[in-house]
C-alpha positions in Angstrom: 112.3 114.0 87.2 112.2 112.4 90.6 114.9 114.3 92.6 115.2 111.5 95.2 116.1 108.9 92.5 118.5 111.3 90.8 120.3 112.0 94.1 120.4 108.2 94.9 122.1 107.5 91.6 124.4 110.5 91.9 125.6 109.3 95.3 126.4 105.9 93.9 128.2 107.4 91.0 130.2 109.7 93.1 131.2 106.9 95.5 132.2 104.7 92.7 134.3 107.4 91.0 136.1 108.1 94.3 136.7 104.4 94.9 138.2 104.0 91.4 140.3 107.2 91.8 138.8 108.7 88.7 138.5 112.4 88.3 135.1 114.2 88.6 134.2 115.3 85.2 131.2 115.2 82.9 132.4 112.2 80.9 133.2 110.1 84.0 129.9 111.0 85.7 128.0 110.0 82.5 129.9 106.8 82.0 129.6 105.6 85.7 125.9 106.6 85.9 125.1 104.7 82.8 126.9 101.6 84.3 125.0 101.9 87.5 121.6 102.2 85.7 122.5 99.3 83.5 123.4 97.1 86.5 120.2 98.0 88.3 118.1 97.5 85.2 119.6 94.0 84.7 118.9 93.2 88.3 115.3 94.3 88.1 114.7 92.4 84.9 116.3 89.2 86.4 114.1 89.2 89.5 111.0 90.0 87.3 111.7 87.1 85.0 112.2 84.7 87.9 109.0 85.9 89.6 106.9 85.3 86.4 108.6 81.9 85.8 107.9 80.8 89.4 104.3 81.8 89.2 103.7 80.1 85.8 105.4 77.0 87.2 103.3 76.9 90.3 100.1 76.7 88.1 98.9 80.2 88.9 96.7 80.9 85.9 95.7 84.5 86.8 98.8 86.4 87.5 98.1 89.8 89.0 100.4 92.7 89.7 100.0 92.2 93.4 101.2 88.6 93.0 104.3 89.7 91.0 105.2 92.4 93.5 104.9 89.9 96.4 107.3 87.6 94.6 109.8 90.4 93.9 109.7 91.3 97.6 110.8 87.7 98.5 113.2 86.9 95.7 116.2 89.0 96.8 116.3 87.1 100.1 116.4 83.8 98.2 118.6 84.7 95.3 121.7 86.9 95.7 122.3 89.1 92.6 124.8 86.8 90.9 122.5 83.8 91.3 119.5 85.8 90.1 121.5 86.8 86.9 122.5 83.2 86.2 119.0 81.9 86.8 117.3 84.6 84.7 119.7 84.0 81.8 118.8 80.3 81.8 115.0 81.1 81.5 
């Protein structure tokens, strides 16, 4: 387990529970943490799909990991989350 990642998700979960005025208990922690992980997973998948689509559309025959990672670095500045979700769902 990566402690830094765990702490990052715990901070987000805690803040969300406090913002929603929910009690701090095991069920709420589990539910909110699953929601946060699901949201981030969806975001990562959306940007990955857009990156691969853009590279295939540009005529790039040999797609390398380095190329994909470079695209993913740029895409969040071009596509806000909501737009990335919509674009990825259309692909």
